[in-house]
C-alpha positions, 0 to 999 in steps of 0.5 A: 845750496838749493835746499836752503832756498825758499820763497815766502808768500805769507804776510807773517814771514817769520811764521811762514818760515817756521811753518815751512821748516816744520813741514820740511824733511830737512836734516839735520834741521828736523833732528835738532828741532826735535832735540830742542823741543824735548828740552823746552818747546818754544817758537824760537827753537825753529830759529835755533835749529835753522842756525845750527842746520846752516852752520852744518850745511855750509861747513862752518866751524861754529855758530857764534852767539851771545844767546846763553839761553839757547846755548843752555838749551842745547847743553840740556838736550837729553841725548848725549850724542846729539848734545855733544855733536850739536855743542861743537857747532855753537860758541859764545864769544869767551869760548871762541877767544879760548879756542883761538887763544885770544886773551880776555880783556881786563875790566879796564880794557873792556870799559875803555873799548866800550867808551871808544865805541860809545857802547854800554857807557860805564861810569869812570872809576879810578884804578 
């Protein structure tokens, strides 16, 4: 998609991306960014708006994220129509499991999986 491609020549690539996006007229990026800035103006709004823009532009079902702060910010968009249309494009893992009717892991299953993967080591308890 040509409108999603651009080159960066700046030594600060993240800021160059923000500057490019802020000066662009890309929709729905601009409307999403504007809505997020109404909740709280911060640098990462450009990234969040870009994630949602790409999700919509590529016809994806949703953007999966563990960033509950960003999801909370989207849930706080004052414009109800904007909020609801954007929320349908973002999911946290538990919502994805619910949508796909995948049962959530029990605490014991989660600890076992974490141990198998070597992630988030938990002290073993007897159950």
